[in-house]
C-alpha positions as CSV (number, residue, x, y, z in Angstrom):
1,G,131.0,67.3,157.8
2,I,129.2,67.6,161.1
3,G,130.7,70.9,162.0
4,A,127.5,72.8,161.2
5,C,125.3,70.5,163.1
6,D,123.7,71.7,166.4
7,K,123.5,68.3,168.0
8,V,124.9,64.9,166.8
9,I,123.5,61.5,167.9
10,A,125.5,58.4,167.0
11,I,124.3,54.8,167.0
12,N,127.1,52.4,166.4
13,L,128.4,49.0,167.5
14,D,132.0,50.4,167.8
15,A,132.3,52.4,171.0
16,G,135.7,53.6,169.8
17,C,134.7,55.0,166.4
18,D,135.3,58.7,165.7
19,M,131.6,59.6,165.3
20,V,130.7,58.1,168.7
21,K,133.6,60.1,170.2
22,R,132.4,63.4,168.6
23,A,128.6,62.9,169.2
24,D,126.6,64.8,171.8
25,L,124.7,61.6,172.5
26,S,126.0,58.1,171.7
27,V,124.2,54.8,171.8
28,I,126.3,51.6,171.5
29,G,124.2,49.0,169.8
30,E,122.6,47.7,166.6
31,S,121.0,50.7,164.9
32,A,117.9,48.8,163.7
33,E,117.2,47.5,167.2
34,V,117.8,50.9,168.8
35,L,115.6,52.7,166.3
36,T,112.8,50.1,166.7
37,A,112.9,50.5,170.5
38,L,112.9,54.3,170.1
39,I,109.9,54.3,167.7
40,A,108.0,52.1,170.1
41,A,108.8,54.4,173.1
42,V,107.7,57.5,171.2
43,Q,104.4,55.8,170.0
44,A,103.7,54.7,173.6
45,W,104.4,58.2,174.9
46,R,102.1,59.7,172.2
47,S,99.3,57.4,173.1
48,G,99.6,58.2,176.9
49,G,101.3,54.9,177.7
50,K,104.1,54.3,180.1
51,R,106.5,57.2,180.4
52,D,109.7,55.6,181.7
53,A,113.0,57.1,180.5
54,A,114.8,53.9,181.4
């Protein structure tokens, strides 16, 4: 289970699913698209690019 986790991040299309409800941070969307955007943002940040949290 997730009881021993310090923080839980959920990415799911179903805003009503149990994992989303229990997570510390939830993103409602397609996981592949969310992770692709997150990777691009981290790469831009590491290379000194735009640092916009939005």
